[in-house]
C-alpha positions as CSV (number, residue, x, y, z in Angstrom):
1,M,-89.9,-41.9,168.2
2,P,-89.9,-39.6,171.2
3,E,-90.7,-35.9,170.7
4,M,-88.8,-33.0,172.2
5,H,-90.7,-30.6,174.4
6,L,-90.1,-27.5,172.2
7,P,-89.4,-27.0,168.4
8,W,-85.6,-26.3,169.0
9,L,-84.5,-27.7,165.6
10,E,-86.9,-25.6,163.5
11,L,-86.1,-22.5,165.5
12,S,-82.4,-23.0,165.1
13,V,-82.8,-23.1,161.3
14,L,-85.6,-20.5,161.0
15,I,-83.9,-17.8,163.1
16,P,-80.7,-17.5,161.1
17,L,-82.6,-17.8,157.8
18,L,-84.9,-14.9,158.8
19,G,-81.9,-13.0,160.1
20,A,-80.1,-13.4,156.8
21,L,-83.1,-11.8,155.0
22,W,-83.2,-8.9,157.5
23,V,-79.4,-8.3,157.7
24,G,-79.1,-8.4,153.9
25,C,-81.5,-5.4,153.7
26,L,-79.4,-3.2,156.1
27,K,-77.1,-0.6,154.6
28,N,-75.2,0.3,157.8
29,R,-72.5,-2.4,158.2
30,D,-72.1,-1.8,162.0
31,V,-75.8,-2.2,162.5
32,A,-75.8,-5.3,160.4
33,R,-73.0,-6.8,162.5
34,T,-75.0,-6.1,165.7
35,H,-78.2,-7.7,164.4
36,A,-76.2,-10.7,163.1
37,I,-74.7,-11.2,166.6
38,I,-78.2,-11.2,168.0
39,A,-79.4,-13.7,165.5
40,C,-76.4,-16.0,166.1
41,A,-76.9,-15.7,169.9
42,L,-80.6,-16.7,169.6
43,T,-79.7,-19.6,167.3
44,F,-77.0,-20.8,169.8
45,L,-79.5,-20.7,172.6
46,C,-82.0,-22.8,170.6
47,A,-79.2,-25.3,169.7
48,A,-78.1,-25.5,173.3
49,G,-81.8,-25.9,174.4
50,E,-82.0,-28.8,171.9
51,W,-79.0,-30.6,173.4
52,I,-80.4,-30.2,177.0
53,D,-83.9,-31.2,175.9
54,F,-82.6,-34.3,174.1
55,N,-80.5,-35.4,177.1
56,S,-83.5,-35.1,179.3
57,L,-85.4,-37.7,177.2
58,H,-82.7,-40.4,177.7
59,T,-83.2,-41.9,174.3
60,F,-81.2,-42.6,171.2
61,E,-83.1,-40.3,168.9
62,A,-86.0,-37.8,168.9
63,H,-87.9,-35.7,166.4
64,D,-88.8,-32.0,166.8
65,H,-91.9,-30.6,168.4
66,W,-93.4,-29.1,165.2
67,D,-94.6,-31.3,162.3
68,V,-94.9,-28.8,159.5
69,L,-92.3,-30.3,157.2
70,D,-93.2,-33.8,158.4
71,A,-96.6,-33.4,156.8
72,V,-95.1,-32.3,153.5
73,F,-92.4,-35.0,153.2
74,H,-94.5,-37.7,155.0
75,K,-91.5,-38.5,157.2
76,D,-89.6,-37.1,160.2
77,V,-87.5,-34.4,158.6
78,F,-85.8,-32.8,161.6
79,V,-84.4,-35.6,163.8
80,V,-81.6,-35.5,166.4
81,D,-79.7,-38.4,167.8
82,E,-76.7,-39.0,170.0
83,L,-74.3,-38.2,167.1
84,S,-75.7,-34.9,166.1
85,A,-77.0,-33.6,169.4
86,P,-73.7,-31.9,170.5
87,L,-72.8,-31.0,166.9
88,L,-75.7,-28.5,166.6
89,P,-74.6,-26.3,169.5
90,L,-71.0,-26.6,168.3
91,G,-71.9,-25.4,164.9
92,A,-74.0,-22.5,166.3
93,M,-71.1,-21.5,168.6
94,L,-68.7,-21.5,165.7
95,Y,-70.9,-18.9,163.8
96,L,-71.6,-16.9,166.9
97,M,-67.9,-16.5,167.8
98,T,-66.8,-15.8,164.3
99,V,-69.4,-13.0,163.9
100,L,-68.7,-11.7,167.5
101,T,-64.9,-11.4,166.8
102,T,-65.4,-9.6,163.5
103,L,-63.7,-6.2,164.0
104,R,-64.8,-3.0,162.3
105,T,-61.8,-3.2,160.0
106,K,-63.4,-6.4,158.4
107,V,-67.1,-5.5,158.4
108,N,-67.1,-4.2,154.8
109,R,-65.5,-7.4,153.5
110,F,-67.4,-10.0,155.6
111,S,-71.0,-10.8,154.4
112,F,-73.2,-11.2,157.5
113,G,-76.2,-12.1,155.4
114,W,-74.6,-15.0,153.6
115,T,-73.0,-16.1,156.9
116,L,-76.4,-16.4,158.6
117,F,-77.7,-18.2,155.5
118,S,-74.8,-20.7,155.7
119,E,-75.5,-21.2,159.4
120,A,-79.2,-22.1,158.7
121,V,-78.0,-24.6,156.0
122,L,-75.4,-26.2,158.3
123,L,-77.9,-26.6,161.2
124,A,-80.5,-28.1,158.9
125,T,-77.9,-30.5,157.5
126,L,-77.0,-31.7,161.1
127,S,-80.7,-32.0,162.0
128,C,-81.7,-34.4,159.3
129,R,-80.8,-38.0,158.3
130,D,-82.6,-38.5,155.0
131,P,-79.8,-39.0,152.4
132,W,-81.4,-36.9,149.7
133,L,-82.0,-34.0,152.0
134,I,-78.5,-34.2,153.2
135,I,-77.2,-34.1,149.6
136,T,-79.4,-31.2,148.8
137,L,-78.2,-29.2,151.8
138,L,-74.6,-30.0,151.2
139,T,-75.0,-28.8,147.6
140,I,-76.6,-25.5,148.8
141,A,-73.8,-25.0,151.3
142,T,-71.3,-24.6,148.4
143,I,-73.1,-21.5,147.1
144,P,-72.0,-18.7,149.6
145,P,-68.2,-19.2,149.1
146,W,-68.8,-19.1,145.4
147,V,-70.8,-15.9,145.7
148,E,-68.1,-14.2,147.8
149,M,-65.4,-15.2,145.2
150,R,-67.5,-13.6,142.5
151,V,-68.0,-10.4,144.5
152,R,-64.3,-10.2,145.2
153,R,-63.6,-10.8,141.5
154,Q,-61.6,-14.0,142.2
155,A,-61.3,-16.9,139.8
156,T,-63.9,-19.6,140.6
157,R,-63.0,-22.3,138.1
158,F,-60.9,-24.4,140.5
159,Y,-63.5,-24.2,143.2
160,C,-66.4,-25.0,140.8
161,L,-64.5,-28.0,139.4
162,H,-64.0,-29.6,142.7
163,M,-67.4,-28.8,144.2
164,G,-69.1,-29.8,140.9
165,A,-67.4,-33.2,141.1
166,F,-68.4,-33.5,144.7
167,I,-72.0,-32.9,143.9
168,V,-72.0,-35.3,140.9
169,F,-70.5,-38.1,142.9
170,L,-73.0,-37.6,145.7
171,V,-76.0,-37.6,143.4
172,A,-74.8,-40.5,141.2
173,G,-73.8,-42.6,144.2
174,Q,-77.0,-42.1,146.1
175,A,-79.1,-42.8,143.0
176,L,-77.4,-46.2,142.7
177,V,-78.1,-47.2,146.3
178,P,-80.8,-49.9,146.4
179,E,-83.4,-49.9,149.2
180,D,-82.0,-53.1,150.8
181,A,-78.4,-51.8,150.8
182,S,-76.4,-52.4,154.0
183,A,-72.8,-53.2,155.0
184,L,-73.6,-56.9,154.6
185,N,-75.1,-56.3,151.1
186,P,-73.0,-53.3,149.9
187,P,-73.6,-51.6,146.5
188,V,-70.1,-51.5,145.1
189,I,-70.4,-48.7,142.5
190,A,-72.5,-46.5,144.8
191,G,-70.0,-47.1,147.6
192,C,-67.1,-46.0,145.4
193,L,-68.9,-42.8,144.3
194,L,-70.0,-41.8,147.8
195,T,-66.6,-42.5,149.1
196,A,-65.0,-40.4,146.4
197,A,-67.4,-37.5,147.3
198,A,-66.7,-37.8,151.0
199,L,-62.9,-37.7,150.4
200,L,-63.2,-34.8,148.0
201,R,-65.3,-32.7,150.4
202,S,-62.9,-33.6,153.3
203,G,-59.9,-32.4,151.3
204,V,-57.8,-35.5,151.5
205,T,-54.6,-35.7,149.5
206,P,-54.3,-35.2,146.6
207,L,-57.8,-33.6,146.5
208,H,-57.0,-30.9,149.1
209,C,-55.8,-28.1,146.8
210,W,-59.2,-26.5,146.6
211,I,-59.1,-25.8,150.3
212,T,-55.9,-23.9,150.2
213,D,-57.2,-22.0,147.1
214,L,-60.4,-21.2,149.1
215,F,-58.4,-19.7,152.0
216,E,-56.5,-17.5,149.5
217,K,-59.6,-16.1,147.7
218,V,-62.2,-15.5,150.4
219,T,-62.2,-13.9,153.8
220,F,-60.6,-15.9,156.6
221,G,-64.0,-16.0,158.4
222,T,-65.9,-17.4,155.4
223,A,-63.2,-20.1,154.8
224,L,-63.2,-21.0,158.5
225,L,-66.9,-21.4,158.6
226,F,-67.0,-23.6,155.5
227,V,-64.4,-26.1,156.6
228,T,-64.4,-26.2,160.4
229,P,-67.8,-27.9,160.9
230,M,-66.3,-30.9,159.0
231,T,-69.5,-31.7,157.0
232,G,-67.4,-34.2,155.0
233,A,-67.1,-36.4,158.1
234,Y,-70.8,-36.0,158.6
235,A,-71.5,-37.2,155.1
236,V,-69.2,-40.2,155.7
237,I,-71.3,-41.2,158.8
238,R,-74.7,-40.7,157.3
239,L,-74.1,-41.8,153.7
240,V,-71.1,-44.0,153.5
241,L,-70.8,-45.8,156.9
242,P,-74.2,-47.6,156.8
243,I,-73.8,-49.1,153.3
244,A,-70.0,-49.1,152.5
245,P,-68.1,-52.4,152.4
246,D,-65.0,-52.8,154.5
247,W,-62.6,-52.1,151.7
248,A,-64.3,-48.7,151.2
249,L,-63.7,-47.7,154.8
250,Q,-60.2,-49.0,154.6
251,S,-59.5,-46.9,151.6
252,I,-60.8,-43.8,153.4
253,G,-58.6,-44.7,156.4
254,V,-55.4,-45.2,154.3
255,V,-55.8,-42.0,152.3
256,S,-56.8,-40.0,155.4
257,L,-53.8,-41.3,157.4
258,F,-51.5,-40.3,154.6
259,T,-53.2,-36.9,154.5
260,A,-52.8,-36.4,158.3
261,V,-49.0,-37.0,158.1
262,Y,-48.5,-35.2,154.9
263,A,-50.5,-32.1,156.0
264,A,-48.7,-32.0,159.3
265,G,-45.3,-32.0,157.5
266,M,-46.6,-29.3,155.1
267,A,-47.6,-27.1,158.0
268,L,-44.0,-27.1,159.1
269,V,-42.7,-25.4,156.0
270,Q,-45.5,-22.9,155.2
271,H,-44.5,-19.2,154.7
272,E,-48.0,-17.8,155.0
273,A,-50.3,-18.0,158.1
274,R,-53.5,-18.9,156.2
275,R,-51.9,-21.8,154.4
276,F,-50.3,-22.9,157.7
277,F,-53.7,-23.0,159.4
278,C,-55.2,-24.8,156.4
279,Y,-52.7,-27.7,156.6
280,V,-53.0,-28.0,160.4
281,F,-56.8,-28.3,160.0
282,L,-56.5,-30.8,157.2
283,S,-54.2,-33.0,159.4
284,H,-56.6,-33.0,162.3
285,S,-59.8,-33.5,160.2
286,S,-58.1,-36.4,158.5
287,L,-57.5,-38.1,161.9
288,V,-61.3,-38.0,162.4
289,L,-61.7,-40.0,159.2
290,V,-59.0,-42.5,160.3
291,G,-61.0,-43.2,163.5
292,L,-64.2,-43.7,161.5
293,E,-62.5,-46.3,159.3
294,M,-61.5,-48.5,162.2
295,A,-65.1,-49.1,163.2
296,T,-64.3,-50.3,166.7
297,P,-65.8,-48.9,169.8
298,I,-62.6,-47.3,171.1
299,G,-61.4,-46.0,167.7
300,L,-64.9,-44.6,166.7
301,T,-65.3,-43.1,170.2
302,G,-61.9,-41.4,169.8
303,A,-62.8,-40.1,166.3
304,L,-66.1,-38.6,167.6
305,C,-64.3,-37.0,170.6
306,V,-61.6,-35.6,168.3
307,W,-64.3,-34.2,166.1
308,L,-65.7,-32.1,169.0
309,S,-62.3,-31.2,170.4
310,V,-60.9,-30.1,167.0
311,G,-64.0,-28.1,166.4
312,I,-63.5,-26.2,169.6
313,S,-59.7,-25.8,169.6
314,L,-59.2,-25.0,165.9
315,L,-62.1,-22.6,166.1
316,G,-60.1,-20.6,168.7
317,F,-56.9,-21.1,166.8
318,G,-58.3,-19.8,163.5
319,L,-60.1,-16.9,165.2
320,T,-56.8,-15.9,166.9
321,L,-55.0,-15.8,163.5
322,R,-58.0,-13.9,162.1
323,S,-57.9,-11.3,164.9
324,V,-54.1,-10.8,164.4
325,E,-54.7,-10.4,160.7
326,A,-57.3,-7.7,161.4
327,R,-54.6,-5.7,163.1
328,T,-51.6,-6.2,160.9
329,G,-52.9,-7.6,157.5
330,R,-52.0,-11.0,156.1
331,L,-49.3,-12.7,158.2
332,S,-46.0,-14.0,156.8
333,L,-44.2,-16.7,158.7
334,N,-40.9,-15.9,157.1
335,T,-40.2,-13.1,159.7
336,F,-40.8,-12.5,163.4
337,H,-43.7,-10.1,164.2
338,G,-43.3,-9.6,168.0
339,M,-47.0,-9.2,168.7
340,Y,-46.9,-10.5,172.2
341,E,-46.5,-7.1,173.9
342,H,-49.5,-5.7,172.1
343,T,-51.8,-8.7,172.3
344,P,-50.7,-11.0,175.2
345,I,-54.2,-12.5,175.6
346,L,-54.3,-13.5,171.9
347,A,-50.9,-15.0,172.3
348,G,-52.1,-17.1,175.2
349,L,-55.2,-18.3,173.3
350,F,-53.0,-19.1,170.3
351,L,-50.8,-21.4,172.3
352,L,-53.7,-22.9,174.3
353,T,-55.8,-23.8,171.3
354,G,-52.9,-25.0,169.3
355,L,-51.8,-27.4,172.0
356,A,-55.3,-28.5,172.7
357,S,-55.7,-29.5,169.0
358,I,-52.8,-31.9,169.3
359,G,-54.1,-33.5,172.5
360,F,-52.0,-31.7,175.2
361,P,-52.7,-33.2,178.7
362,G,-55.3,-31.2,180.6
363,T,-57.1,-29.9,177.5
364,V,-60.2,-31.1,175.7
365,G,-58.3,-32.9,173.0
366,F,-56.3,-35.2,175.3
367,I,-58.8,-38.0,175.9
368,G,-60.0,-38.1,172.3
369,T,-56.4,-38.4,171.0
370,E,-55.6,-41.1,173.5
371,L,-58.7,-43.1,172.6
372,L,-57.9,-42.7,168.9
373,V,-54.3,-43.9,169.3
374,E,-55.4,-46.8,171.5
375,G,-58.0,-47.9,169.0
376,A,-55.6,-47.6,166.2
377,V,-52.9,-49.6,167.9
378,G,-55.4,-52.3,168.8
379,V,-56.3,-52.8,165.1
380,Y,-53.2,-51.7,163.1
381,P,-50.1,-50.9,165.2
382,L,-48.5,-48.9,162.4
383,V,-51.6,-46.7,162.1
384,G,-51.2,-45.7,165.8
385,L,-47.5,-44.8,165.1
386,A,-48.6,-42.6,162.2
387,V,-51.2,-40.9,164.3
388,V,-48.6,-40.1,166.9
389,L,-46.2,-38.8,164.2
390,A,-48.9,-36.5,162.8
391,A,-49.6,-35.1,166.3
392,M,-45.9,-34.6,166.9
393,L,-45.4,-32.7,163.6
394,N,-48.4,-30.5,164.3
395,G,-47.1,-29.7,167.8
396,V,-43.8,-28.6,166.4
397,A,-45.6,-26.5,163.7
398,V,-47.8,-24.8,166.2
399,V,-44.9,-23.8,168.5
400,L,-42.8,-22.5,165.5
401,A,-45.8,-20.4,164.3
402,Y,-46.2,-19.0,167.9
403,F,-42.6,-17.8,167.9
404,R,-42.9,-16.3,164.5
405,V,-46.1,-14.4,165.2
406,F,-45.7,-13.3,168.8
407,T,-41.9,-13.2,169.6
408,G,-38.5,-12.4,168.1
409,T,-38.7,-8.7,167.8
410,R,-40.5,-5.5,169.0
411,H,-43.5,-4.5,166.9
412,S,-44.1,-0.7,166.6
413,A,-47.7,0.5,166.4
414,S,-49.2,4.0,166.5
415,I,-52.6,2.8,167.7
416,S,-53.7,0.4,170.5
417,M,-53.9,-3.3,169.5
418,N,-55.4,-4.5,172.7
419,C,-58.2,-7.1,172.6
420,R,-61.8,-5.7,172.3
421,L,-64.5,-6.7,174.7
422,S,-66.1,-9.1,172.2
423,E,-62.7,-10.8,171.8
424,R,-62.2,-11.1,175.5
425,V,-65.6,-12.8,175.9
426,T,-64.8,-15.2,173.2
427,I,-61.4,-16.0,174.7
428,L,-63.0,-16.6,178.1
429,I,-65.6,-19.0,176.7
430,L,-63.1,-21.0,174.6
431,T,-60.6,-21.2,177.5
432,A,-63.4,-22.5,179.8
433,L,-64.5,-25.1,177.3
434,I,-60.9,-26.3,176.5
435,L,-59.8,-26.6,180.1
436,G,-63.1,-27.7,181.5
437,G,-63.4,-30.5,178.8
438,G,-59.9,-31.6,179.6
439,L,-60.3,-31.7,183.4
440,Y,-63.7,-33.3,183.4
441,P,-64.0,-35.3,180.2
442,Q,-66.3,-38.1,181.5
443,P,-69.7,-36.8,180.2
444,G,-68.4,-36.2,176.7
445,V,-66.6,-39.5,176.5
446,S,-69.7,-41.4,177.7
447,S,-71.9,-39.7,175.2
448,R,-69.5,-40.3,172.3
449,Y,-69.0,-44.0,173.3
450,H,-72.7,-44.7,173.3
451,A,-73.1,-42.9,170.0
452,A,-70.3,-45.0,168.5
453,A,-72.0,-48.2,169.8
454,V,-75.3,-47.2,168.2
455,L,-73.5,-46.4,164.8
456,M,-71.8,-49.8,164.9
457,A,-75.1,-51.5,165.7
458,H,-76.8,-49.8,162.7
459,R,-73.9,-50.8,160.5
460,A,-74.1,-54.4,161.6
461,G,-77.8,-54.4,160.8
462,K,-78.9,-54.8,164.4
463,E,-82.0,-53.2,165.9
464,L,-81.8,-51.3,169.1
465,D,-83.5,-52.7,172.1
466,P,-86.8,-50.7,172.7
467,E,-86.5,-51.3,176.4
468,T,-83.1,-49.7,176.4
469,E,-84.5,-46.7,174.6
470,K,-87.0,-46.1,177.3
471,H,-84.6,-45.9,180.1
472,P,-81.5,-43.9,180.8
473,Y,-78.3,-45.7,179.8
474,E,-75.6,-46.0,182.3
475,A,-72.6,-43.8,181.9
476,V,-69.6,-45.6,180.4
477,S,-66.2,-44.6,181.7
478,V,-63.0,-44.7,179.7
479,G,-61.9,-47.8,181.5
480,E,-65.2,-49.5,180.9
481,A,-65.0,-48.6,177.3
482,S,-61.6,-50.2,177.0
483,A,-63.0,-53.3,178.8
484,N,-65.9,-53.5,176.4
485,E,-63.7,-53.2,173.3
486,G,-63.5,-56.9,172.8
487,S,-67.1,-57.6,173.6
488,T,-68.6,-55.3,170.9
489,E,-68.8,-57.0,167.5
490,A,-66.9,-55.1,164.7
491,P,-67.6,-55.4,161.0
492,A,-66.0,-58.3,159.3
493,G,-62.5,-57.8,157.9
494,H,-61.1,-56.0,160.9
């Protein structure tokens, strides 16, 4: 396996971990925020360096430069491939922008130490492929929200019940997976347990109530960081997709499709901004699982593209609501707030990110949504119709929420509510990513299509061509991907 030139993966995990220990010892919250921003910025640079270094190798996978953990576990622990390569900088950017946009009114409620610890766990999860290490890290990731609930004196029984079931299903399912398990020789009971764990962590209906409860009981930033990276989808790809039978994937697709439409409809009738965002996110994250279930080149490519676009767009969408909350308190959608005159930049970002999440033309979500719909129609025509229906309902919900928050009345304020410098920088970066990815989508689509082809090859039990690994693969355009749809073998049953 090729080796990257520098230890990017270890550094991206070590920096936030050490930062968490340091920030946790600081008494001054403003100083803690500054140091947390520095740690998150350095982590993002390492994650971005990993992506650039990996692309320069022109290979399917590569391990890190250091071999400290490899000697302990007698295997490559930190490995990056075409699936996880862009997810690492995306996750690091999520944490950086959340910490960067945390205003002084929130610093006493938001734990920077636990946030950095969560970032280290997330990046470690995305950097490894060993099933038991992934399960261990997914288990550890459930601790910080629980700690915050305890500190805020909130009831944790509901959260513990769901996360406890999630962990039990993961451990029991993986323990029953034999060494020769594959999609052609699937372990039935293990597949059921792992599928149930993935659905529970992803918050599909009717197992989604813990997510709405989480948004009610922890800070908006903590809830946003726990759900937005979509580690449930990552668990599906690493733990379920390689060994699950076709019926298991179909069950994920059916339940996820129902969740996408149901959550979009629920977003229309919410009276509280946090619950509204929660249902919008559930609808979009479920669409990713729908694409994973189709297991065709176009459908899987669309799902991976939507994964990235939703991560970017809903990050900005959630941070916008969080910034408005920091100025006004929790938002009710029963009345008009008229915040546009005070925060016109936030209003623009709210509308841009909301429309990008539903695949508005010219934004980063457009191509991914189109590929997802095309792949769904090619396999199940009614599924494509349901995907379009979910996008339509989400679009209406976003526009209605925009009118409620930013228009309809004049808001009186005795202090300035203008955007701070950190918020302006975040808005500029997100706008560039959303519009740049929409106007020039070819590199991202080519990378996601090739990652989808590799995932399908592994699922079908095919070995990758060593000669292909040694040379750069040719960029695959959207048109070529469509043309190749029929030539790539899909799993039996589709």
